[in-house]
C-alpha positions in Angstrom: -5.5 15.8 -11.7 -1.9 17.3 -11.6 0.3 15.5 -9.2 3.9 16.3 -8.1 5.6 13.4 -6.4 8.8 14.4 -4.4 11.4 11.8 -3.4 14.9 13.0 -2.5 16.5 9.6 -1.8 19.4 8.6 -4.0 19.2 4.8 -3.5 16.7 2.4 -4.9 14.6 0.7 -2.2 11.0 -0.3 -1.7 9.7 3.2 -1.5 11.3 4.2 -4.7 9.9 1.1 -6.5 6.4 2.1 -5.2 6.9 5.6 -6.4 7.7 4.5 -9.9 4.7 2.1 -10.0 2.5 5.0 -8.7 3.7 7.4 -11.3 3.2 4.9 -14.1 -0.3 4.0 -12.9 -1.3 7.7 -12.6 0.1 8.5 -16.0 -1.8 5.5 -17.6 -5.1 6.8 -16.1 -4.7 10.1 -17.8 -3.4 12.2 -14.9 -0.5 14.7 -15.3 2.5 13.7 -13.2 6.0 15.1 -12.5 8.8 13.8 -10.3 11.1 16.0 -8.2 14.1 14.0 -7.4 17.8 14.3 -6.4 20.1 14.5 -9.4 21.4 11.1 -10.5 19.0 9.2 -8.2 18.0 5.7 -9.3 14.4 6.7 -9.3 14.9 9.7 -11.5 16.8 7.6 -14.0 14.1 5.0 -14.1 11.3 7.5 -14.4 13.1 9.3 -17.2 13.4 6.0 -19.1 9.6 5.6 -18.8 9.1 9.1 -20.2 8.0 10.5 -16.9 8.8 14.3 -16.5 11.6 14.7 -14.0 12.8 17.8 -12.2 16.2 17.1 -10.6 18.0 19.1 -7.9 21.5 18.9 -6.6 22.3 16.6 -3.7 24.0 19.5 -1.9 21.5 21.2 0.5 18.9 19.0 -1.1 16.0 19.9 1.1 16.5 23.6 0.8 17.0 23.4 -3.0 14.0 21.1 -3.3 11.9 23.6 -1.3 12.9 26.3 -3.8 12.1 24.1 -6.7 8.7 23.1 -5.3 7.8 26.9 -4.9 8.6 27.5 -8.5 6.6 24.4 -9.7 3.5 25.5 -7.6 3.2 28.7 -9.6 0.7 28.8 -12.3 -0.6 26.3 -13.5 0.7 24.6 -10.3 -0.4 21.2 -9.0 -3.5 19.7 -7.3 -1.5 17.3 -5.2 2.0 17.3 -3.8 2.9 13.8 -2.7 6.0 13.6 -0.4 7.3 10.0 -0.7 9.7 10.1 2.3 10.6 12.3 5.2 13.2 14.6 3.4 10.6 15.2 0.8 8.0 16.1 3.3 10.4 18.6 5.0 11.1 20.3 1.6 7.4 20.4 0.8 6.5 22.0 4.2 9.4 24.6 3.8 8.0 25.5 0.4 4.5 26.0 1.9 3.1 23.4 -0.5 0.2 22.8 2.0 -1.0 26.4 1.2 -1.0 26.0 -2.6 -2.0 22.3 -3.0 -3.3 19.2 -1.2 -0.2 17.9 0.6 0.0 14.1 1.4 2.9 12.2 2.6 3.8 8.5 2.6 4.9 6.8 5.9 6.9 3.6 5.4 8.4 3.1 8.8 6.8 2.3 12.2 9.1 4.6 14.3 7.2 7.2 16.4 7.0 10.5 14.8 9.7 13.0 15.9 8.8 15.2 18.9 10.6 18.3 17.6 8.6 21.3 16.5 9.7 20.9 12.9 8.7 17.2 12.8 5.3 18.0 14.3 4.7 21.0 12.0 5.4 19.2 8.8 3.2 16.2 9.6 0.4 18.5 10.7 0.7 20.3 7.3 -0.1 17.1 5.5 -3.8 16.6 4.7 -3.2 12.8 4.5 -0.6 10.5 5.9 -0.5 7.3 3.7 0.6 4.3 5.7 1.7 1.2 4.0 0.2 -1.2 6.6 -2.1 -1.1 9.6 1.0 -1.7 11.7 2.6 1.6 10.5 -0.8 3.4 10.7 -1.1 2.5 14.4 2.4 3.9 15.1 1.3 7.2 13.4 -1.9 7.4 15.5 0.1 6.5 18.7 2.3 9.5 18.0 -0.8 11.8 18.3 -2.0 12.1 14.7 -5.9 11.8 14.5 -6.9 8.5 12.9 -9.1 10.3 10.4 -5.9 11.8 8.7 -4.2 8.5 8.4 -5.0 6.2 5.4 -3.7 2.7 4.9 -2.7 2.0 1.4 -0.8 -1.2 1.0 2.2 -1.4 -1.3 1.5 -3.0 -4.7 3.4 -5.1 -7.2 3.0 -6.0 -10.7 1.5 -9.5 -11.0 3.5 -11.8 -13.4 1.6 -13.8 -16.0 0.3 -17.2 -14.8 2.3 -20.3 -15.5 -0.4 -21.7 -17.7 -1.6 -22.3 -20.4 1.3 -24.2 -22.0 2.8 -21.2 -23.9 3.2 -19.3 -20.6 4.5 -22.4 -18.8 7.1 -22.9 -21.4 8.2 -19.2 -21.1 8.2 -19.6 -17.3 10.5 -22.6 -17.5 12.8 -20.8 -19.9 13.0 -17.8 -17.6 13.8 -20.1 -14.7 16.5 -21.9 -16.6 18.1 -18.6 -17.7 18.0 -17.2 -14.2 19.5 -20.3 -12.6 22.2 -20.3 -15.3 23.1 -16.7 -14.3 24.1 -17.9 -10.9 25.3 -21.3 -11.8 22.6 -23.3 -10.2 21.5 -26.4 -12.1 17.9 -27.4 -12.1 17.3 -30.0 -9.3 19.5 -28.2 -6.9 17.4 -26.5 -4.2 17.7 -22.8 -4.0 16.6 -20.6 -1.3 16.6 -16.8 -1.5 16.1 -13.5 0.1 15.9 -10.0 -1.6 16.5 -7.0 0.3 18.9 -4.3 1.5 21.7 -5.9 3.7 21.0 -4.4 7.1 21.0 -5.9 10.7 17.2 -5.5 10.9 16.7 -7.4 7.7 17.8 -10.6 9.4 19.9 -12.1 6.7 22.4 -13.3 9.3 19.8 -15.7 10.8 19.2 -17.2 7.3 22.9 -17.8 6.8 23.1 -19.5 10.3 20.2 -21.7 9.2 21.9 -22.9 6.1 24.3 -25.6 7.5 21.3 -27.3 9.2 19.3 -27.2 5.9 22.3 -28.5 4.0 22.6 -31.4 6.5 19.3 -32.7 5.0 19.7 -31.2 1.5 23.5 -31.0 0.8 23.1 -29.5 -2.6 21.0 -26.6 -1.2 22.3 -23.1 -2.1 21.3 -19.6 -1.0 20.9 -16.4 -3.1 21.1 -13.0 -1.4 20.0 -10.4 -3.8 20.7 -6.8 -2.6 23.5 -4.7 -1.2 24.2 -2.7 1.8 26.5 -1.9 4.8 26.3 -5.4 6.3 27.6 -7.3 3.2 31.2 -7.7 4.4 30.0 -8.9 7.8 27.7 -11.4 6.2 30.4 -12.6 3.9 32.7 -13.2 6.9 29.9 -15.2 8.6 29.5 -17.4 5.6 33.2 -18.0 5.6 33.2 -18.8 9.3 30.3 -21.3 8.7 32.2 -22.9 5.8 29.2 -22.3 3.5 30.8 -19.5 1.4 30.7 -21.7 -1.8 26.9 -22.3 -1.3 26.0 -18.6 -0.9 25.6 -16.2 -3.8 25.9 -12.5 -2.8 24.4 -11.2 -5.9 24.6 -7.5 -5.0 22.1 -5.1 -6.6 20.1 -7.0 -9.2 18.6 -4.6 -11.8 16.0 -7.1 -13.1 15.0 -8.5 -9.8 12.3 -10.7 -11.3 15.3 -13.0 -12.4 16.0 -13.6 -8.7 12.5 -14.7 -8.0 12.4 -16.9 -11.2 15.4 -18.8 -10.0 14.2 -19.7 -6.5 12.4 -22.7 -4.9 11.7 -21.0 -1.5 11.8 -17.3 -0.5 12.8 -16.6 3.1 12.0 -13.2 4.6 13.7 -13.1 8.1 13.2 -9.4 8.7 12.8 -8.5 12.5 10.2 -5.7 12.3 9.2 -5.1 8.7 6.6 -2.5 8.1 5.3 -4.6 5.1 8.0 -5.9 2.7 8.0 -5.1 -1.0 10.2 -8.1 -1.9 7.9 -10.4 0.2 4.9 -9.1 -2.0 6.9 -9.8 -5.2 7.9 -13.3 -4.1 4.3 -14.1 -3.3 3.1 -12.6 -6.6 5.6 -14.9 -8.4 3.9 -17.9 -6.7 6.8 -18.7 -4.4 6.2 -20.5 -1.1 7.5 -18.1 1.6 8.9 -18.4 5.1 8.6 -15.2 7.0 8.9 -13.7 10.6 5.5 -12.7 12.0 6.6 -9.2 12.9 5.4 -5.7 11.9 3.1 -5.8 9.0 4.1 -9.2 7.7 1.0 -11.0 9.2 -1.3 -8.6 7.2 0.2 -10.1 4.0 1.0 -13.8 4.9 -2.4 -15.1 5.7 -3.1 -18.8 6.7 -2.3 -21.0 3.8 -0.2 -18.6 2.1 3.2 -19.2 3.7 5.0 -20.3 7.0 5.1 -17.7 9.6 7.8 -18.0 12.4 7.5 -16.3 15.8 11.1 -15.1 15.6 14.1 -15.3 13.3 15.7 -18.2 15.1 17.9 -20.1 12.7 16.6 -23.5 13.8 13.1 -22.4 13.1 14.1 -21.2 9.7 15.9 -24.4 9.0 13.0 -26.5 10.1 10.6 -24.6 7.9 12.8 -24.8 4.9 13.4 -28.5 5.2 9.6 -29.0 5.5 9.0 -27.1 2.3 11.9 -28.7 0.4 10.7 -32.2 1.6 7.1 -31.6 0.4 6.9 -30.0 -3.1 3.1 -30.3 -3.3 2.7 -28.3 0.0 5.2 -25.7 -1.3 3.3 -25.4 -4.5 -0.1 -25.0 -2.7 1.3 -22.2 -0.5 2.7 -20.4 -3.5 -0.7 -20.6 -5.4 -2.5 -19.2 -2.4 0.0 -16.5 -1.9 -0.3 -15.5 -5.5 -4.1 -15.2 -5.1 -3.7 -13.0 -2.1 -1.4 -10.6 -3.9 -3.8 -10.4 -6.8 -6.7 -9.6 -4.5 -5.1 -7.1 -2.1 -1.6 -6.1 -3.1 -1.5 -5.5 -6.9 0.0 -2.3 -8.3 -3.4 -1.4 -9.8 -5.1 -1.6 -6.3 -2.3 0.6 -4.8 -2.8 3.3 -7.5 -6.6 3.3 -7.2 -6.4 3.5 -3.4 -3.9 6.3 -3.6 -6.1 8.3 -5.9 -9.0 7.8 -3.5 -6.8 9.2 -0.7 -5.9 12.2 -2.8 -9.7 12.8 -3.6 -10.8 12.5 0.0 -7.9 14.8 1.2 -8.7 17.3 -1.4 -12.4 17.3 -0.5 -11.4 18.0 3.2 -12.6 14.6 4.3 
């Protein structure tokens, strides 16, 4: 199968991480793949480093330029599938008439209602399949008027780190943890909470910051690692200063090798207010970390009973109580982490995501 994946975002977020995993998985299975991306985009750079063919277009008038490039790429021998990985990509594919030359599918990673404009409706009608990353997202698409038969749930996937046993792997895991903690100056024995994600109001990092003083009242050495950057960073730094916890909070910014962040942590906190699914949550669980998360959006589809602590809302007092509970009970925390890892292996691995996406392509191509 020949697949063209289109993603016109410049930044690196969950959708771009999934695109790279998908491209790698398709290539490993013997399929021919190509990425159409914005020039200089993080996804394009990483794909090129993995020897994945990349066609890049200028950021200026990117949708129009991308549409022109798609038309060119769809000429002989063309592609069997055009996969639009985000909304701008779908617009470009629709403008290029990709649905007339190939099977057009699109990813849907947010739970906002589909736009009501003629353009928005036309581009989604052109897609043979809308691949939703959770049942929560799929329902929002159906509620917007798309027939359920054209919506496919394909959960995001993550690479599963090697287990911490036998002894050789355990030693390597301990060495990775020590190195990661040394990077942020956190000695072993000091509790470290963490969150990985773009710094936006809806991601809820403010609630985690406001919970930290109460957590430190019980565990004075506890520190917090916030990995990720975004428009809210300056405001969050001011909040940390106002709460007099600035010395206990590490604003790590964008972490290229994010596995280092997970390796350093004792507890992962995911305070997002309405998360469609949560790639960083999946990665934390795959790493065997105990998690605290808000039961919103698609999160309850991931954090099953016994796999973490679910909170009804991102109340700082609730976050603090849950964190203290885990830090006070290491055996409970370890049990939650083990169960979380098993769930990711069973339902949310990168391999499973790639196979499910391939099935969606085949069904869409067959007109099913």
